[in-house]
All heavy atoms as an XYZ file, in Angstrom:
930
protein
N      13.200     -3.682    -12.144
C      11.865     -3.876    -11.546
C      10.980     -4.967    -12.112
O      11.096     -5.157    -13.239
C      11.203     -2.396    -11.599
C       9.978     -2.542    -10.904
S       9.018     -0.819    -10.586
C      10.031      0.358    -11.463
N      10.357     -5.686    -11.302
C       9.672     -6.860    -11.828
C       8.275     -6.325    -12.359
O       7.714     -5.533    -11.821
C       9.373     -7.876    -10.623
C      10.625     -8.644    -10.279
S      10.603     -9.530     -8.855
C       9.463    -10.843     -9.077
N       7.769     -6.961    -13.370
C       6.529     -6.553    -13.895
C       5.427     -7.046    -12.962
O       5.478     -8.048    -12.222
C       6.356     -7.334    -15.229
C       7.566     -8.257    -15.315
C       8.557     -8.017    -14.278
N       4.279     -6.381    -12.966
C       3.041     -6.690    -11.916
C       2.774     -8.217    -12.049
O       2.432     -8.714    -10.962
C       2.004     -5.694    -12.339
C       2.723     -4.507    -12.987
C       3.989     -5.203    -13.672
N       2.606     -8.696    -13.328
C       2.027    -10.056    -13.374
C       2.900    -11.016    -12.751
O       2.451    -12.012    -12.177
C       1.754    -10.420    -14.915
C       3.089    -10.271    -15.734
O       3.872     -9.402    -15.519
O       3.209    -10.970    -16.694
N       4.359    -10.774    -12.594
C       5.221    -11.705    -12.000
C       4.950    -11.697    -10.451
O       4.954    -12.630     -9.818
C       6.566    -11.433    -12.402
C       7.659    -12.257    -11.672
C       6.840    -11.642    -13.942
N       4.798    -10.396     -9.975
C       4.661    -10.240     -8.564
C       3.358    -10.897     -8.034
O       3.360    -11.639     -7.150
C       4.609     -8.686     -8.227
C       6.081     -8.063     -8.482
C       4.228     -8.474     -6.779
C       6.082     -6.501     -8.344
N       2.339    -10.680     -8.852
C       1.041    -11.305     -8.518
C       1.073    -12.867     -8.486
O       0.692    -13.596     -7.641
C      -0.127    -10.841     -9.513
C      -0.347     -9.409     -9.142
C      -1.273    -11.691     -9.350
C      -1.331     -8.756    -10.239
N       1.811    -13.396     -9.545
C       2.098    -14.848     -9.629
C       2.677    -15.450     -8.387
O       2.307    -16.414     -7.853
C       2.798    -15.063    -10.871
C       3.117    -16.506    -11.031
C       4.073    -16.834    -12.317
C       4.504    -18.339    -12.355
N       5.503    -18.593    -13.285
N       3.796    -14.807     -7.926
C       4.385    -15.368     -6.785
C       3.885    -14.924     -5.471
O       4.161    -15.605     -4.435
C       6.024    -14.872     -6.809
C       6.694    -15.650     -7.854
C       6.991    -15.108     -9.139
C       7.056    -17.009     -7.682
C       7.560    -15.768    -10.091
C       7.705    -17.739     -8.626
C       7.960    -17.086     -9.842
O       8.628    -17.789    -10.948
N       3.037    -13.808     -5.515
C       2.460    -13.442     -4.215
C       1.465    -14.567     -3.605
O       1.277    -14.551     -2.487
C       1.819    -12.101     -4.300
O       0.593    -12.216     -5.122
N       0.942    -15.261     -4.629
C      -0.090    -16.332     -4.241
C       0.683    -17.397     -3.251
O      -0.043    -18.021     -2.400
C      -0.640    -16.932     -5.282
C      -1.585    -16.063     -6.116
O      -2.203    -15.218     -5.499
N      -1.697    -16.276     -7.438
N       1.831    -17.617     -3.439
C       2.503    -18.499     -2.625
C       2.778    -18.144     -1.256
O       2.908    -18.967     -0.209
C       4.031    -18.850     -3.120
C       4.042    -19.484     -4.420
C       4.571    -18.925     -5.623
C       3.539    -20.819     -4.679
C       4.548    -19.586     -6.854
C       3.496    -21.346     -5.872
C       4.070    -20.788     -6.975
O       4.092    -21.350     -8.144
N       2.635    -16.877     -0.796
C       2.755    -16.280      0.478
C       1.501    -15.853      1.125
O       1.528    -15.236      2.161
C       3.799    -15.140      0.347
C       5.063    -15.488     -0.097
C       5.385    -15.244     -1.399
C       6.009    -16.094      0.694
C       6.743    -15.641     -1.888
C       7.275    -16.476      0.068
C       7.549    -16.258     -1.204
N       0.450    -16.146      0.474
C      -0.849    -15.689      0.960
C      -1.135    -15.932      2.503
O      -1.430    -15.203      3.246
C      -1.987    -16.127      0.062
C      -3.374    -15.595      0.574
N      -3.762    -14.380      0.430
C      -4.354    -16.336      1.131
C      -4.945    -14.201      0.939
N      -5.392    -15.307      1.336
N      -0.926    -17.274      2.806
C      -1.317    -17.691      4.250
C      -0.289    -17.199      5.177
O      -0.727    -16.804      6.255
C      -1.319    -19.163      4.335
C      -2.489    -19.833      3.483
O      -3.486    -19.089      3.371
O      -2.423    -20.905      3.030
N       0.932    -17.131      4.852
C       1.981    -16.691      5.808
C       1.891    -15.223      6.174
O       2.475    -14.772      7.078
C       3.328    -16.942      5.386
C       3.743    -18.525      5.334
C       3.063    -19.272      4.209
O       2.668    -18.614      3.220
O       3.033    -20.470      4.377
N       1.293    -14.453      5.223
C       1.421    -12.979      5.396
C      -0.016    -12.392      6.008
O      -0.084    -11.205      6.010
C       1.755    -12.242      4.101
C       3.063    -12.624      3.610
C       3.313    -11.812      2.230
C       4.099    -12.123      4.697
N      -0.848    -13.178      6.506
C      -2.090    -12.584      7.003
C      -1.716    -12.007      8.328
O      -0.927    -12.551      9.121
C      -3.222    -13.680      7.112
O      -2.737    -14.753      8.000
C      -3.559    -14.245      5.735
N      -2.603    -10.927      8.691
C      -2.363    -10.297      9.970
C      -2.572    -11.185     11.117
O      -1.836    -11.010     12.222
C      -3.261     -9.097     10.051
C      -2.901     -7.968      9.083
C      -4.026     -6.872      9.160
C      -1.532     -7.337      9.260
N      -3.547    -12.209     11.012
C      -3.828    -13.045     12.115
C      -2.637    -13.996     12.541
O      -2.524    -14.359     13.645
C      -5.093    -13.849     11.898
C      -6.268    -13.067     11.778
O      -6.309    -11.935     12.426
O      -7.126    -13.506     11.063
N      -1.704    -14.178     11.573
C      -0.604    -15.043     11.847
C       0.693    -14.344     12.237
O       1.718    -14.969     12.551
C      -0.364    -16.019     10.641
C      -1.458    -16.882     10.318
O      -2.146    -17.279     11.340
N      -1.730    -17.320      9.151
N       0.646    -13.119     12.267
C       1.912    -12.322     12.496
C       2.188    -12.196     14.068
O       1.232    -11.837     14.891
C       1.748    -10.805     11.926
C       1.946    -10.748     10.516
S       1.856     -8.978     10.119
C       2.047     -9.145      8.301
N       3.425    -12.424     14.415
C       3.800    -12.146     15.811
C       3.775    -10.686     16.111
O       3.832     -9.877     15.229
C       5.218    -12.833     15.937
C       5.618    -13.064     14.498
C       4.460    -12.933     13.673
N       3.883    -10.500     17.324
C       3.745     -8.985     17.837
C       4.847     -8.094     17.091
O       4.487     -7.043     16.724
C       3.946     -8.927     19.293
C       3.784     -7.511     19.780
C       3.527     -7.403     21.337
N       3.448     -6.050     21.752
C       2.400     -5.204     21.651
N       1.370     -5.752     21.108
N       2.439     -3.989     22.085
N       6.000     -8.609     17.056
C       7.064     -7.681     16.531
C       6.846     -7.363     15.079
O       7.112     -6.186     14.588
C       8.471     -8.320     16.720
C       9.158     -8.247     18.008
S       9.155     -6.584     18.795
C      10.107     -5.714     17.601
N       6.249     -8.173     14.294
C       5.981     -7.963     12.921
C       4.710     -6.989     12.860
O       4.806     -6.093     12.117
C       5.555     -9.186     12.180
C       6.736    -10.029     11.710
C       6.402    -11.356     10.960
O       5.542    -12.039     11.278
N       7.050    -11.408      9.769
N       3.746     -7.102     13.796
C       2.666     -6.213     13.716
C       3.257     -4.770     14.097
O       2.840     -3.732     13.503
C       1.676     -6.612     14.867
C       0.838     -7.861     14.549
C       0.134     -8.274     15.774
C      -0.052     -7.571     13.333
N       4.141     -4.754     15.016
C       4.746     -3.376     15.371
C       5.379     -2.836     14.228
O       5.282     -1.519     13.936
C       5.644     -3.504     16.693
C       4.809     -3.768     17.831
C       6.463     -2.302     16.847
C       5.581     -4.224     19.187
N       6.282     -3.561     13.603
C       7.010     -3.027     12.418
C       6.085     -2.612     11.259
O       6.409     -1.689     10.565
C       8.086     -4.090     12.018
C       9.252     -4.182     12.967
O       9.540     -3.147     13.620
N       9.665     -5.387     13.103
N       5.015     -3.330     11.039
C       4.036     -3.017     10.006
C       3.401     -1.691     10.446
O       3.170     -0.787      9.423
C       2.985     -4.110      9.936
C       3.406     -5.221      9.128
S       3.707     -5.083      7.360
C       1.997     -4.827      6.935
N       2.966     -1.438     11.649
C       2.391     -0.318     12.088
C       3.433      0.953     11.839
O       2.986      1.895     11.422
C       2.050     -0.317     13.555
S       0.517     -1.314     13.797
N       4.667      0.794     12.245
C       5.644      1.796     12.050
C       5.884      2.088     10.522
O       5.958      3.203     10.088
C       6.949      1.315     12.608
C       7.054      1.413     14.116
C       8.463      0.858     14.573
C       8.458      0.762     16.123
N       9.873      0.269     16.591
N       5.821      1.087      9.734
C       5.935      1.286      8.327
C       4.810      1.969      7.638
O       4.963      2.766      6.814
C       6.005     -0.147      7.531
C       6.002     -0.175      6.072
C       7.121      0.163      5.356
C       4.809     -0.493      5.387
C       7.143      0.295      4.066
C       4.898     -0.624      4.065
C       6.110     -0.115      3.383
O       6.045     -0.077      1.957
N       3.596      1.806      8.312
C       2.386      2.573      7.780
C       2.058      3.648      8.543
O       0.857      4.158      8.432
C       1.282      1.519      7.753
C       1.362      0.381      6.882
S       0.146     -0.781      6.578
C      -0.773      0.104      5.355
N       3.015      4.177      9.401
C       2.847      5.427     10.144
C       1.603      5.326     11.139
O       0.737      6.270     11.326
C       2.626      6.647      9.211
N       1.480      4.317     11.818
C       0.348      4.018     12.841
C       1.188      3.847     14.179
O       2.186      3.121     14.220
C      -0.352      2.724     12.535
C      -1.045      2.740     11.164
C      -1.297      2.394     13.653
C      -1.618      1.426     10.720
N       0.780      4.485     15.238
C       1.387      4.437     16.408
C       1.391      2.876     16.885
O       0.237      2.258     16.982
C       0.578      5.207     17.443
C      -0.129      6.227     16.564
C      -0.360      5.475     15.225
N       2.524      2.245     17.204
C       2.612      0.851     17.477
C       2.370      0.435     18.904
O       3.119     -0.297     19.703
C       3.990      0.521     17.133
C       4.803      1.766     17.537
C       3.761      2.923     17.084
N       1.272      1.082     19.537
C       0.962      0.827     20.914
C      -0.406      0.242     21.159
O      -1.281      0.343     20.335
C       0.923      2.153     21.685
C       2.204      2.931     21.545
C       2.240      4.140     20.714
C       3.412      2.551     22.033
C       3.375      4.857     20.536
C       4.611      3.179     21.741
C       4.542      4.438     21.056
O       5.738      5.072     20.908
N      -0.580     -0.729     22.080
C      -1.818     -1.365     22.278
C      -1.562     -2.813     22.133
O      -0.507     -3.352     21.901
N      -2.590     -3.541     22.375
C      -2.631     -5.107     22.220
C      -2.470     -5.410     20.713
O      -2.741     -4.669     19.915
C      -3.939     -5.630     22.787
O      -5.058     -5.223     22.024
N      -2.210     -6.726     20.664
C      -2.136     -7.229     19.202
C      -3.420     -7.078     18.489
O      -3.299     -6.669     17.231
C      -1.702     -8.718     19.251
C      -0.201     -8.950     19.795
O       0.403     -7.973     19.998
N       0.022    -10.198     20.113
N      -4.438     -7.137     19.066
C      -5.821     -7.086     18.406
C      -5.940     -5.628     17.941
O      -6.519     -5.462     16.921
C      -6.935     -7.611     19.346
C      -6.872     -9.135     19.403
O      -6.455     -9.681     18.480
N      -7.445     -9.687     20.529
N      -5.525     -4.680     18.757
C      -5.755     -3.377     18.483
C      -4.866     -2.987     17.267
O      -5.184     -2.354     16.290
C      -5.346     -2.378     19.599
C      -5.386     -0.935     19.254
C      -6.838     -0.462     18.865
C      -4.992     -0.034     20.442
N      -3.556     -3.454     17.207
C      -2.719     -3.227     16.070
C      -3.174     -3.804     14.834
O      -3.216     -3.233     13.789
C      -1.327     -3.815     16.494
C      -0.525     -3.277     17.698
C       0.753     -3.972     17.841
C      -0.459     -1.758     17.536
N      -3.736     -5.069     15.038
C      -4.399     -5.742     13.814
C      -5.598     -4.907     13.233
O      -5.773     -4.685     12.015
C      -4.794     -7.047     14.168
C      -3.798     -8.147     14.232
C      -4.334     -9.574     14.510
N      -3.142    -10.370     14.716
C      -2.699    -10.863     16.002
N      -3.428    -10.475     16.958
N      -1.705    -11.621     15.993
N      -6.367     -4.381     14.106
C      -7.477     -3.652     13.772
C      -7.060     -2.253     13.080
O      -7.637     -1.908     12.021
C      -8.374     -3.151     15.028
C      -9.422     -2.194     14.754
C     -10.532     -2.607     14.106
C      -9.209     -0.838     15.082
C     -11.621     -1.724     13.818
C     -10.201      0.079     14.800
C     -11.537     -0.232     14.147
N      -6.067     -1.631     13.628
C      -5.551     -0.445     13.003
C      -4.943     -0.708     11.601
O      -5.131      0.109     10.659
C      -4.498      0.291     13.884
C      -5.103      0.816     15.170
C      -4.126      1.336     16.150
O      -2.983      0.777     16.322
N      -4.272      2.554     16.601
N      -4.267     -1.749     11.531
C      -3.588     -2.153     10.168
C      -4.737     -2.320      9.222
O      -4.684     -1.943      8.050
C      -2.747     -3.351     10.340
C      -1.356     -2.983     11.066
C      -0.667     -4.284     11.359
C      -0.476     -2.153     10.014
N      -5.747     -3.238      9.668
C      -6.817     -3.482      8.639
C      -7.619     -2.258      8.180
O      -7.937     -2.042      7.082
C      -7.851     -4.499      9.433
C      -7.349     -5.864      9.479
C      -8.309     -6.887      9.902
N      -7.904     -8.149      9.858
C      -7.461     -8.850     10.975
N      -7.653     -8.230     12.196
N      -6.948    -10.020     10.870
N      -7.758     -1.301      9.198
C      -8.373     -0.041      8.833
C      -7.653      0.701      7.848
O      -8.051      1.260      6.843
C      -8.641      0.807     10.128
C      -9.361      2.161      9.912
N     -10.550      2.318      9.476
C      -8.829      3.277      9.925
C     -10.878      3.447      9.288
N      -9.806      4.163      9.587
N      -6.299      0.732      8.112
C      -5.417      1.550      7.144
C      -5.374      0.994      5.839
O      -5.533      1.557      4.741
C      -4.015      1.585      7.707
C      -3.090      2.345      6.836
C      -3.261      3.872      6.661
N      -3.467      4.580      7.858
C      -2.426      5.111      8.492
N      -1.202      5.217      8.007
N      -2.647      5.742      9.639
N      -5.350     -0.447      5.708
C      -5.396     -1.152      4.458
C      -6.714     -0.873      3.789
O      -6.782     -0.638      2.511
C      -5.099     -2.585      4.644
C      -3.718     -2.819      5.064
C      -5.407     -3.355      3.377
C      -3.318     -4.286      5.712
N      -7.850     -0.872      4.497
C      -9.083     -0.696      3.894
C      -9.158      0.808      3.325
O      -9.699      1.019      2.279
C     -10.219     -0.878      4.914
C     -11.620     -0.808      4.433
C     -12.690     -1.232      5.312
N     -12.408     -0.878      6.728
C     -12.111     -1.910      7.682
N     -12.060     -3.163      7.358
N     -11.852     -1.550      8.871
N      -8.561      1.792      4.081
C      -8.582      3.054      3.694
C      -7.821      3.297      2.350
O      -8.184      3.989      1.496
C      -7.996      3.944      4.747
O      -8.815      3.794      5.943
C      -7.985      5.427      4.322
N      -6.665      2.530      2.316
C      -5.872      2.734      1.041
C      -6.522      2.160     -0.085
O      -6.536      2.590     -1.318
C      -4.460      1.910      1.294
C      -3.470      2.673      2.304
C      -2.233      1.884      2.331
C      -3.054      3.987      1.620
N      -7.263      0.942      0.063
C      -8.060      0.214     -0.917
C      -9.089      1.259     -1.428
O      -9.339      1.353     -2.708
C      -8.629     -1.021     -0.473
C      -7.693     -2.133     -0.478
C      -8.227     -3.388      0.024
C      -7.418     -4.498      0.186
N      -7.792     -5.822      0.411
N      -9.855      1.931     -0.562
C     -10.798      2.892     -1.003
C     -10.197      4.066     -1.681
O     -10.827      4.457     -2.678
C     -11.565      3.345      0.277
C     -12.398      2.330      0.975
C     -13.025      2.754      2.264
O     -12.707      3.812      2.785
O     -13.697      1.853      2.935
N      -9.091      4.506     -1.360
C      -8.397      5.582     -1.952
C      -7.951      5.201     -3.289
O      -8.021      5.890     -4.363
C      -7.165      6.069     -1.180
C      -6.626      7.349     -1.576
O      -7.398      8.287     -2.049
O      -5.286      7.452     -1.726
N      -7.463      3.832     -3.523
C      -7.138      3.360     -4.766
C      -8.258      3.490     -5.725
O      -8.149      3.754     -6.982
C      -6.571      1.933     -4.733
C      -5.284      1.750     -4.022
O      -4.520      2.867     -3.822
O      -4.865      0.607     -3.613
N      -9.472      3.030     -5.251
C     -10.663      3.040     -6.061
C     -11.024      4.495     -6.551
O     -11.300      4.673     -7.686
C     -11.851      2.365     -5.400
C     -11.770      0.944     -5.150
C     -11.884      0.177     -6.548
O     -12.405      0.629     -7.467
N     -11.267     -0.949     -6.464
N     -10.877      5.465     -5.573
C     -11.152      6.820     -5.867
C     -10.212      7.368     -6.982
O     -10.583      8.013     -7.924
C     -11.105      7.672     -4.521
C     -12.408      7.671     -3.888
C     -12.451      8.723     -2.769
N     -11.433      8.508     -1.750
C     -11.581      7.696     -0.677
N     -12.547      7.056     -0.519
N     -10.558      7.569      0.244
N      -8.956      6.977     -6.900
C      -7.939      7.371     -7.723
C      -8.350      6.877     -9.163
O      -8.221      7.614    -10.205
C      -6.531      7.020     -7.378
C      -6.179      7.767     -6.134
C      -5.573      7.310     -8.488
C      -4.792      7.431     -5.402
N      -8.538      5.590     -9.235
C      -9.049      5.074    -10.543
C     -10.330      5.613    -11.108
O     -10.295      5.991    -12.297
C      -9.175      3.449    -10.345
C      -8.026      2.696    -10.281
C      -8.461      1.305     -9.945
C      -7.189      2.720    -11.562
N     -11.284      5.969    -10.278
C     -12.335      6.625    -10.785
C     -12.189      8.024    -11.297
O     -12.616      8.478    -12.346
C     -13.474      6.667     -9.572
C     -14.777      7.219    -10.106
C     -15.755      6.431    -10.834
C     -15.266      8.316     -9.824
N     -16.851      7.195    -11.089
C     -16.705      8.484    -10.463
C     -14.817      9.531     -9.216
C     -17.519      9.553    -10.371
C     -15.616     10.760     -9.266
C     -16.939     10.662     -9.779
N     -11.332      8.734    -10.533
C     -11.077     10.161    -10.935
C     -10.008     10.240    -11.987
O     -10.040     11.251    -12.780
C     -10.589     10.982     -9.650
C     -11.641     11.153     -8.700
C     -11.071     11.901     -7.463
O      -9.855     12.236     -7.446
O     -11.812     12.059     -6.511
N      -9.203      9.242    -12.084
C      -8.067      9.262    -13.031
C      -6.818      9.688    -12.468
O      -6.728     10.795    -11.871
N      -5.890      8.842    -12.605
C      -4.484      9.263    -12.051
C      -3.879     10.528    -12.610
O      -3.195     11.193    -12.044
C      -3.461      8.030    -12.233
C      -2.339      8.182    -11.239
C      -3.056      7.925    -13.734
C      -1.508      6.946    -11.066
N      -4.420     10.881    -13.894
C      -3.866     12.062    -14.513
C      -4.374     13.388    -13.926
O      -3.737     14.384    -14.030
C      -4.301     12.097    -16.030
C      -3.639     11.019    -16.871
C      -4.375      9.694    -16.671
O      -5.516      9.669    -16.252
O      -3.683      8.608    -16.904
N      -5.515     13.240    -13.156
C      -6.075     14.428    -12.401
C      -5.242     14.775    -11.258
O      -5.594     15.877    -10.716
C      -7.511     14.180    -12.077
O      -7.607     13.181    -11.034
N      -4.376     13.994    -10.695
C      -3.681     14.243     -9.448
C      -2.546     15.218     -9.718
O      -1.782     15.128    -10.614
C      -3.209     12.949     -8.834
C      -4.138     11.963     -8.422
C      -3.513     10.710     -7.880
C      -5.133     12.394     -7.433
N      -2.358     16.185     -8.763
C      -1.239     16.987     -8.811
C       0.064     16.283     -8.296
O      -0.048     15.221     -7.766
C      -1.440     18.324     -7.851
O      -1.509     17.801     -6.416
C      -2.721     19.051     -8.172
N       1.172     16.905     -8.543
C       2.455     16.369     -8.070
C       2.368     16.102     -6.623
O       2.780     14.955     -6.159
C       3.615     17.182     -8.410
C       4.924     16.553     -7.967
C       6.110     17.412     -8.457
C       7.431     16.736     -8.018
N       8.555     17.511     -8.480
N       1.870     17.024     -5.753
C       1.835     16.819     -4.321
C       0.824     15.740     -3.886
O       1.153     14.846     -2.953
C       1.452     18.137     -3.545
C       2.497     19.238     -3.671
S       4.110     18.636     -2.987
C       3.648     18.398     -1.346
N      -0.262     15.545     -4.650
C      -1.265     14.469     -4.328
C      -0.594     13.113     -4.726
O      -0.733     12.202     -4.017
C      -2.495     14.757     -5.124
C      -3.239     15.800     -4.569
C      -4.522     16.258     -5.408
O      -4.385     16.009     -6.773
O      -5.484     16.616     -4.980
N       0.170     13.085     -5.897
C       0.883     11.802     -6.241
C       1.956     11.519     -5.217
O       2.044     10.302     -4.823
C       1.576     12.079     -7.596
C       0.595     12.178     -8.755
C       1.331     12.615     -9.958
C      -0.062     10.722     -9.088
N       2.730     12.478     -4.773
C       3.763     12.258     -3.750
C       3.162     11.799     -2.534
O       3.618     10.680     -1.858
C       4.518     13.578     -3.513
C       5.503     13.500     -2.539
C       6.301     14.832     -2.390
N       7.137     14.775     -1.322
C       7.640     15.860     -0.647
N       7.398     17.029     -1.213
N       8.495     15.731      0.240
N       2.014     12.355     -1.966
C       1.418     11.829     -0.784
C       0.858     10.442     -0.941
O       0.991      9.666     -0.028
C       0.268     12.957     -0.377
C      -0.476     12.527      0.921
C       0.411     12.665      2.122
O       1.593     13.198      2.019
O       0.024     12.047      3.232
N       0.213     10.319     -2.025
C      -0.297      8.799     -2.359
C       0.865      7.788     -2.353
O       0.635      6.745     -1.672
C      -1.022      8.771     -3.609
N       1.973      8.090     -2.883
C       3.226      7.197     -2.729
C       3.643      7.030     -1.327
O       3.951      5.924     -0.955
C       4.250      7.709     -3.631
S       3.869      7.614     -5.495
N       3.756      8.123     -0.679
C       4.244      8.074      0.736
C       3.271      7.208      1.544
O       3.649      6.328      2.350
C       4.290      9.433      1.325
C       5.011      9.416      2.751
C       4.707     10.732      3.484
N       3.309     10.972      3.780
C       2.496     10.383      4.848
N       3.083      9.274      5.411
N       1.329     10.546      4.892
N       1.902      7.273      1.467
C       1.046      6.606      2.183
C       1.123      5.063      1.966
O       0.791      4.179      2.803
C      -0.426      7.028      1.825
C      -0.763      8.408      2.514
C      -2.091      8.816      2.038
O      -2.719      8.247      1.067
O      -2.735      9.825      2.686
N       1.555      4.712      0.668
C       1.673      3.384      0.362
C       3.175      2.860      0.589
O       3.401      1.666      0.099
C       1.292      3.253     -1.177
C      -0.168      3.324     -1.272
C      -0.579      3.781     -2.564
N      -2.025      4.011     -2.761
C      -2.793      4.986     -2.330
N      -2.026      6.079     -1.693
N      -4.093      5.032     -2.384
N       3.972      3.565      1.162
C       5.296      3.129      1.511
C       6.290      3.134      0.403
O       7.271      2.458      0.426
N       5.994      3.880     -0.627
C       6.934      3.969     -1.774
C       7.696      5.238     -1.711
O       7.382      6.182     -0.905
C       6.052      4.025     -3.125
C       5.271      2.677     -3.316
S       4.421      2.569     -4.892
C       3.211      3.939     -4.600
N       8.755      5.463     -2.458
C       9.545      6.522     -2.523
C       8.733      7.814     -2.698
O       7.824      7.875     -3.618
C      10.638      6.450     -3.636
C      11.611      7.583     -3.603
C      12.737      7.358     -4.628
N      13.541      8.497     -4.667
C      14.460      8.680     -5.539
N      14.768      7.887     -6.403
N      15.162      9.823     -5.503
N       8.870      8.886     -1.857
C       8.120     10.021     -1.990
C       8.865     11.303     -1.928
O       8.346     12.387     -1.593
C       7.089     10.065     -0.783
O       7.726     10.038      0.383
N      10.116     11.238     -2.365
C      10.978     12.498     -2.427
C      11.889     12.405     -3.687
O      12.224     11.288     -4.063
C      11.844     12.626     -1.198
O      12.603     11.541     -0.986
C      11.061     12.908      0.158
N      12.075     13.581     -4.237
C      13.148     13.689     -5.331
C      12.687     13.139     -6.671
O      13.510     12.797     -7.462
N      11.434     12.828     -6.916
C      11.049     12.343     -8.173
C      10.112     13.275     -8.936
O       9.611     14.246     -8.451
C      10.098     10.970     -8.013
C      10.741      9.847     -7.346
C       9.742      8.751     -7.252
C      11.984      9.311     -8.178
N      10.154     13.071    -10.251
C       9.267     13.982    -11.156
C       7.924     13.562    -10.987
O       7.610     12.337    -10.608
C       9.824     13.918    -12.574
O       9.547     12.539    -13.107
N       6.902     14.305    -11.509
C       5.639     14.011    -11.551
C       5.353     12.763    -12.349
O       4.485     11.843    -11.945
C       4.747     15.168    -12.102
C       3.307     14.956    -12.026
C       2.440     16.207    -12.532
C       1.003     15.914    -12.526
N       0.262     17.031    -12.837
N       6.024     12.606    -13.483
C       5.912     11.324    -14.209
C       6.288     10.066    -13.526
O       5.734      9.090    -13.555
C       6.543     11.535    -15.594
C       5.817     12.363    -16.520
O       4.621     12.636    -16.403
O       6.527     12.970    -17.452
N       7.455     10.215    -12.802
C       7.883      9.165    -11.920
C       6.891      8.653    -10.788
O       6.573      7.541    -10.606
C       9.228      9.396    -11.383
O      10.190      9.570    -12.390
N       6.342      9.732    -10.058
C       5.315      9.464     -9.152
C       4.199      8.792     -9.815
O       3.641      7.772     -9.245
C       4.945     10.748     -8.432
C       5.848     11.275     -7.462
C       6.287     12.649     -7.472
C       6.392     10.555     -6.472
C       7.155     13.229     -6.647
C       7.374     11.087     -5.467
C       7.740     12.474     -5.623
O       8.636     12.928     -4.763
N       3.751      9.271    -10.884
C       2.577      8.673    -11.629
C       2.788      7.128    -12.038
O       2.015      6.432    -11.841
C       2.171      9.458    -12.845
C       0.959      9.075    -13.545
C       0.521     10.010    -14.764
N       0.160     11.262    -14.217
C       0.735     12.443    -14.666
N       1.528     12.395    -15.511
N       0.293     13.654    -14.249
N       4.045      6.889    -12.561
C       4.355      5.539    -12.975
C       4.264      4.656    -11.727
O       3.858      3.495    -11.841
C       5.633      5.502    -13.621
C       5.597      5.890    -15.200
C       6.942      5.528    -15.876
N       8.075      6.180    -15.206
C       8.553      7.347    -15.588
N       7.885      8.006    -16.495
N       9.676      7.883    -15.019
N       4.905      5.054    -10.661
C       5.014      4.270     -9.418
C       3.515      4.037     -8.843
O       3.316      2.831     -8.493
C       5.759      4.958     -8.379
N       2.740      5.020     -8.803
C       1.379      4.808     -8.343
C       0.628      3.988     -9.260
O      -0.229      3.221     -8.886
C       0.695      6.242     -8.106
C      -0.628      6.182     -7.484
C      -0.638      5.547     -6.195
C      -1.299      7.576     -7.308
N       0.775      4.086    -10.537
C       0.082      3.318    -11.619
C       0.391      1.780    -11.413
O      -0.358      1.024    -11.470
C       0.415      3.770    -13.024
C      -0.343      3.006    -14.058
C      -1.896      3.112    -13.944
O      -2.414      4.258    -14.011
N      -2.602      2.068    -13.706
N       1.772      1.587    -11.135
C       2.153      0.257    -10.899
C       1.449     -0.448     -9.689
O       1.088     -1.512     -9.570
C       3.702      0.112    -10.822
C       4.064     -1.457    -10.700
C       5.502     -1.585    -10.663
O       6.318     -0.706    -10.278
N       5.998     -2.797    -11.052
N       1.410      0.528     -8.612
C       0.696      0.044     -7.329
C      -0.707     -0.242     -7.627
O      -1.264     -1.370     -7.203
C       0.748      1.323     -6.322
C      -0.137      0.949     -5.230
C      -1.405      1.255     -5.108
C       0.260      0.318     -3.952
N      -2.001      0.899     -3.761
C      -0.939      0.344     -3.124
C       1.500     -0.051     -3.409
C      -0.825     -0.192     -1.826
C       1.518     -0.739     -2.199
C       0.307     -0.757     -1.348
N      -1.423      0.536     -8.336
C      -2.765      0.362     -8.760
C      -3.054     -0.913     -9.546
O      -3.925     -1.592     -9.395
C      -3.458      1.655     -9.501
C      -3.481      2.879     -8.772
C      -3.878      3.997     -9.570
C      -4.514      2.658     -7.516
N      -2.080     -1.128    -10.440
C      -2.181     -2.395    -11.201
C      -2.008     -3.600    -10.402
O      -2.699     -4.603    -10.596
C      -0.936     -2.497    -12.340
C      -1.156     -1.461    -13.332
O      -2.277     -1.013    -13.604
O      -0.165     -1.179    -14.144
N      -1.231     -3.484     -9.328
C      -1.089     -4.699     -8.419
C      -2.111     -4.681     -7.385
O      -2.664     -5.863     -6.999
C       0.168     -4.475     -7.600
C       1.557     -4.855     -8.429
C       2.761     -4.334     -7.572
C       1.685     -6.203     -8.852
N      -2.687     -3.520     -6.897
C      -3.708     -3.527     -5.999
C      -5.159     -3.774     -6.405
O      -5.758     -4.468     -5.760
C      -3.688     -2.181     -5.331
O      -4.660     -1.884     -4.366
N      -5.407     -3.097     -7.560
C      -6.798     -2.983     -8.022
C      -6.967     -3.928     -9.302
O      -7.922     -4.660     -9.474
C      -7.364     -1.678     -8.110
C      -8.766     -1.686     -8.672
C      -7.199     -0.905     -6.852
N      -6.113     -3.680    -10.275
C      -6.314     -4.223    -11.572
C      -5.516     -5.566    -11.757
O      -4.781     -5.891    -12.607
C      -5.716     -3.291    -12.571
C      -6.344     -1.929    -12.606
O      -7.426     -1.843    -12.237
N      -5.587     -0.916    -12.969
N      -5.736     -6.451    -10.657
C      -5.098     -7.759    -10.632
C      -5.310     -8.618    -11.883
O      -4.438     -9.360    -12.277
C      -5.254     -8.452     -9.431
C      -4.775     -7.864     -8.157
C      -5.251     -8.571     -6.901
C      -4.915     -7.847     -5.621
N      -5.561     -8.622     -4.632
N      -6.520     -8.479    -12.405
C      -6.909     -9.472    -13.324
C      -6.830     -8.771    -14.654
O      -7.410     -8.204    -15.276
C      -8.301     -9.880    -13.109
C      -8.487    -10.640    -11.796
O      -7.505    -11.378    -11.345
N      -9.594    -10.440    -11.064
């Protein structure tokens, strides 16, 4: 597994190519499926739904940081991992916590 600082370093190279405004319809549909959003409607509706889901996840990330990741139960950790597209079955509470912490490091604690 790559350390968060390496992922952040290389993600800057893909910033322009990965914006929702530049994605063709099939990529939007696949992103919606990946994020458990019904992939129906116009491209603009799909973009809106994806942006809303991303905003919701960012807000949830902030709440988790504020409350502390240690306060989450195993089921809450599992659900948080599932919502973010990470493995959400067959792991221990510590494994879910480590995975979610790495997500938070990449998502919120970039600097």
